[in-house]
C-alpha positions in Angstrom: -125.5 147.1 21.7 -127.4 144.2 23.7 -125.5 142.4 26.4 -125.6 139.1 24.6 -123.9 140.9 21.4 -121.4 141.9 23.4 -120.6 138.6 24.9 -120.6 136.9 21.6 -118.2 139.7 20.2 -115.9 139.1 23.1 -116.0 135.6 22.7 -115.1 135.8 19.2 -112.2 138.3 20.1 -110.8 135.8 22.7 -110.9 132.7 20.2 -109.0 134.6 17.9 -106.5 135.7 20.4 -106.1 132.3 21.7 -105.6 130.7 18.3 -103.0 133.1 17.3 -101.2 132.6 20.6 -101.4 128.6 20.0 -99.8 128.9 16.2 -97.4 131.3 17.6 -96.5 128.7 20.4 -96.3 125.9 17.7 -94.2 127.8 15.6 -91.8 128.8 18.3 -91.7 125.1 19.6 -91.2 123.9 16.0 -88.3 126.5 15.5 -86.8 125.7 18.8 -86.9 122.0 18.2 -85.4 122.6 14.6 -82.6 125.0 15.7 -79.3 123.3 16.3 -77.9 123.3 19.6 -74.9 125.0 20.5 -72.1 122.6 20.8 -69.5 122.1 23.2 -66.1 123.1 22.3 -65.2 119.6 22.0 -68.1 118.7 19.7 -67.4 121.7 17.6 -63.8 120.8 17.0 -64.8 117.1 16.1 -67.6 118.4 13.6 -65.2 120.8 12.0 -62.4 118.0 11.7 -64.8 115.9 10.1 -66.0 118.5 7.7 -62.8 119.5 6.9 -61.9 116.2 6.2 -64.8 115.7 3.9 -63.4 118.9 2.1 -60.0 117.2 1.7 -61.7 113.9 0.2 -63.4 116.0 -2.3 -60.3 117.8 -3.0 -58.3 114.6 -3.6 -61.1 113.5 -5.9 -61.0 116.8 -7.8 -57.0 116.4 -8.1 -57.7 113.0 -9.5 -59.5 114.4 -12.6 -56.4 116.5 -13.2 -54.7 114.0 -15.3 -58.1 113.3 -17.4 -58.3 116.9 -18.4 -54.5 117.5 -18.9 -54.7 114.5 -21.4 -58.0 115.5 -23.0 -56.8 119.1 -23.4 -53.5 117.8 -25.1 -55.9 115.7 -27.5 -57.8 118.8 -28.1 -54.7 121.0 -29.3 -53.3 118.2 -31.2 -56.4 117.8 -33.2 -56.8 121.7 -33.4 -53.2 121.6 -34.9 -53.9 118.8 -37.5 -57.2 120.6 -38.3 -55.3 123.6 -39.1 -52.7 121.7 -41.4 -55.7 120.0 -43.0 -57.5 122.9 -43.8 -54.4 124.6 -45.5 -54.3 121.3 -47.5 -57.8 121.6 -48.6 -57.4 125.5 -49.3 -54.2 124.6 -51.6 -56.5 122.1 -53.8 -59.1 124.7 -53.8 -56.7 127.2 -55.4 -55.3 124.8 -57.7 -59.1 123.8 -58.7 -59.6 127.5 -59.5 -56.4 128.0 -61.2 -57.4 125.0 -63.6 -61.0 126.5 -64.1 -59.8 129.7 -65.1 -57.3 128.3 -67.6 -59.9 126.3 -69.4 -62.6 128.8 -69.3 -61.8 130.2 -72.9 -62.7 127.1 -74.6 -65.4 125.7 -72.2 -68.2 127.3 -74.6 -67.5 125.4 -77.8 -67.6 121.9 -78.9 -64.1 120.2 -80.1 -65.5 119.7 -83.5 -66.5 123.3 -83.9 -62.9 124.5 -82.7 -61.5 122.3 -85.2 -63.7 123.4 -88.2 -62.7 127.1 -87.3 -59.2 126.3 -86.6 -56.4 128.2 -89.1 -54.0 125.3 -87.9 -55.7 122.0 -87.7 -52.9 120.2 -86.8 -51.8 122.4 -84.0 -55.4 122.4 -82.8 -55.4 118.7 -82.5 -52.0 118.7 -80.5 -53.9 121.3 -78.0 -56.8 119.2 -78.0 -54.5 116.2 -76.7 -53.3 118.8 -74.1 -56.8 119.9 -73.5 -57.9 116.0 -72.4 -54.6 115.9 -70.2 -55.5 119.1 -68.7 -59.0 117.8 -68.1 -57.6 114.9 -66.2 -55.8 117.2 -63.9 -59.1 118.6 -63.0 -60.7 115.5 -62.2 -57.4 114.3 -60.2 -57.9 117.6 -58.3 -61.3 117.3 -57.5 -60.7 113.8 -56.0 -57.9 115.2 -54.0 -60.2 117.8 -52.7 -63.0 115.6 -51.8 -60.2 113.4 -50.0 -59.0 116.3 -48.2 -62.3 117.6 -47.2 -63.2 114.4 -46.0 -60.4 114.1 -43.6 -60.8 117.5 -42.2 -64.4 116.6 -41.7 -63.1 113.3 -39.7 -60.8 115.5 -37.6 -63.4 118.1 -37.0 -66.0 115.4 -35.6 -63.2 114.0 -33.4 -62.3 117.5 -32.0 -66.1 117.9 -31.0 -66.0 114.5 -29.1 -63.0 115.2 -27.2 -64.2 118.7 -26.4 -67.5 117.4 -25.0 -65.4 114.9 -22.9 -63.0 117.4 -21.8 -66.2 119.5 -20.7 -67.8 116.6 -19.1 -64.5 116.0 -17.0 -63.8 119.6 -16.1 -68.0 119.8 -14.9 -67.1 116.6 -12.6 -64.2 118.9 -11.3 -66.3 122.0 -11.0 -69.0 120.0 -8.8 -66.3 118.7 -6.6 -64.7 122.1 -6.0 -68.3 123.1 -5.0 -68.5 120.3 -2.5 -65.0 121.6 -1.0 -66.4 124.8 -0.4 -69.4 123.7 0.9 -67.7 121.6 3.5 -65.6 124.5 4.5 -68.7 126.8 4.9 -70.3 124.2 6.8 -67.4 124.2 9.4 -67.1 128.1 9.6 -70.9 127.9 10.4 -70.1 125.3 13.3 -67.3 127.8 14.6 -69.9 130.7 14.5 -71.8 129.1 17.1 -69.1 129.2 19.6 -68.6 132.0 21.8 -65.6 134.7 20.8 -63.7 133.1 23.8 -64.1 129.7 22.3 -63.1 130.6 18.7 -60.3 132.7 19.8 -59.3 129.5 22.0 -59.1 127.3 18.7 -57.1 129.9 16.9 -54.6 130.3 19.4 -54.3 126.2 19.3 -54.1 126.3 15.4 -51.2 128.9 15.6 -49.5 127.0 18.3 -50.1 123.8 16.4 -48.3 125.4 13.4 -45.5 127.2 15.6 -44.6 123.9 16.8 -44.6 122.1 13.7 -42.1 124.8 12.3 -39.9 124.1 15.0 -39.2 120.3 13.7 -38.1 121.8 10.4 -34.5 120.6 9.7 -31.8 123.2 10.2 -30.0 124.3 7.4 -26.9 122.1 7.9 -29.8 119.2 8.0 -28.8 118.0 11.7 -32.1 117.0 12.4 -32.2 114.5 9.6 -29.6 112.5 11.5 -32.2 112.0 13.9 -34.3 109.6 11.5 -34.6 106.0 12.8 -33.3 104.9 9.5 -31.0 107.1 7.7 -32.4 108.5 4.5 -30.1 108.8 1.6 -30.0 109.5 -2.4 -33.4 110.8 -3.8 -35.5 109.7 -0.9 -33.3 111.6 1.5 -33.6 114.7 -0.5 -37.6 114.2 -0.7 -37.6 113.8 2.9 -35.3 116.8 3.6 -37.7 118.9 1.4 -40.7 117.7 3.2 -39.7 118.2 6.5 -38.6 121.7 5.3 -42.3 122.7 4.8 -43.4 121.9 8.1 -46.0 124.4 9.6 -47.0 125.5 6.1 -50.5 125.9 5.5 -53.0 123.5 3.8 -54.5 124.9 0.4 -56.5 122.5 -2.0 -54.4 122.2 -5.2 -51.3 124.0 -3.8 -48.1 122.3 -4.6 -45.8 124.8 -3.2 -43.6 126.6 -2.2 -45.5 127.9 0.6 -48.9 125.9 0.7 -49.7 122.4 -0.2 -52.6 119.8 -0.2 -51.4 116.3 0.7 -50.7 114.8 -2.8 -49.2 118.7 -3.5 -46.4 118.4 -0.8 -45.6 114.7 -2.0 -45.3 116.1 -5.6 -43.1 119.0 -4.7 -40.8 117.2 -2.3 -40.2 114.3 -4.8 -39.9 116.9 -7.6 -36.9 118.5 -5.9 -35.3 114.9 -5.8 -35.6 114.6 -9.6 -39.1 112.2 -9.6 -42.1 113.4 -11.1 -45.5 112.4 -9.6 -49.1 113.2 -10.4 -51.0 115.5 -8.3 -53.2 113.0 -6.8 -53.1 110.5 -4.1 -54.9 108.1 -5.7 -52.7 108.5 -8.9 -49.5 108.5 -6.8 -50.3 105.1 -5.2 -49.5 103.7 -8.4 -46.2 105.4 -8.9 -43.3 103.4 -7.9 -42.7 99.8 -6.4 -45.4 98.6 -4.1 -43.7 98.0 -0.2 -45.2 96.5 2.7 -45.8 98.3 5.9 -43.4 96.4 7.7 -40.8 97.2 5.1 -41.4 101.1 5.2 -38.2 103.3 4.5 -38.0 107.0 4.6 -39.1 108.8 1.7 -42.0 105.9 1.1 -45.3 107.4 0.4 -47.9 106.0 2.7 -51.9 106.1 1.5 -55.1 106.0 3.8 -58.7 105.3 3.5 -60.5 103.3 0.8 -61.1 104.8 -1.8 -57.5 106.4 -1.4 -58.0 110.0 -0.3 -54.9 110.8 1.4 -50.9 110.4 1.3 -47.9 111.0 3.5 -44.3 110.5 3.5 -42.7 108.1 5.8 -40.0 109.5 7.8 -39.2 106.5 10.2 -40.4 105.2 13.6 -43.8 104.9 12.4 -44.4 108.5 11.6 -45.0 110.3 8.5 -44.5 114.1 7.5 -48.0 115.3 5.4 -50.5 117.9 5.0 -53.4 116.8 6.9 -56.5 118.7 5.8 -58.0 122.3 5.6 -57.1 124.2 8.8 -54.0 122.2 9.5 -50.3 122.8 8.9 -48.2 120.5 7.0 -46.9 118.3 10.2 -45.6 114.9 11.5 -48.0 112.5 12.9 -48.3 108.4 13.5 -49.3 106.8 10.3 -51.5 104.4 12.5 -53.7 107.6 13.1 -55.7 107.0 10.0 -56.8 104.0 8.1 -53.8 102.9 6.6 -54.1 101.3 2.9 -50.8 100.6 1.2 -47.6 102.4 0.3 -45.1 102.8 -2.7 -41.3 103.7 -3.2 -40.9 106.4 -5.9 -37.8 106.8 -8.2 
């Protein structure tokens, strides 16, 4: 091989190597630029809190659809019961028509004149013919009843299909919100995965300590800690506060309403339910239950609501504080009501 050819070959190889190295370097730089940097412990806590809050917002939106699903489901069941009843009526009329058809079959192939001529007793036949006319009238009446019953059955079946479609649409919305809940919780876990084992252990210890401190605030069995409330809580409100405070330290679980885990509206439902007051499982819906009260007139047991649109609820216990289930990853605890954007309050019962 000539010297010139060898040099050209080396040049091509060098160019290829250089080009590969440049491309690899660009990919490396792009990868490094696109990779999320490792957050500090405080940054990770803030990111996790924000994602868990998003999960709670989606959860309360999903809860708000519970009422629609319940009402629509009840309508579907009522329509199905009405359809079954109407089908029985249609079947009964069909059987009657069948009986009339069988009874008139023997004379159906012969004209009235022919039957009269062939009859051995014309007077008796004429009497029977009069009865036959009445019989035909019964057939017509039965057919009309069948048409009406079948029409009503068709209307009910159409209504059922409409209501089923509406129910399925709302359920699809709720399923999408459930996915949002899980997506945000998974994202929070990914943030924690970027931390060191030591940092994750530290966060775990802090969470456990927070839950333990919350449990320490629970009222004793004789309820002596309830005497420490700035404003005495009596009657149903007193019962609701007592029950809510007894859940301090329990875990947050979306859709849970006790007895050992709760979401924010589930805790209110559970506590006031023990006091004999029924509430819907939705913070937005609960804001329409009871009498509206101003922030300056809050009493223990009142429900306090946060954010716009409403996505969180707690129970006022006095001295500017509330008991609530804050968000995923946090226990039922007490906090100042001013730590979140306050919206309104109602007094159930």
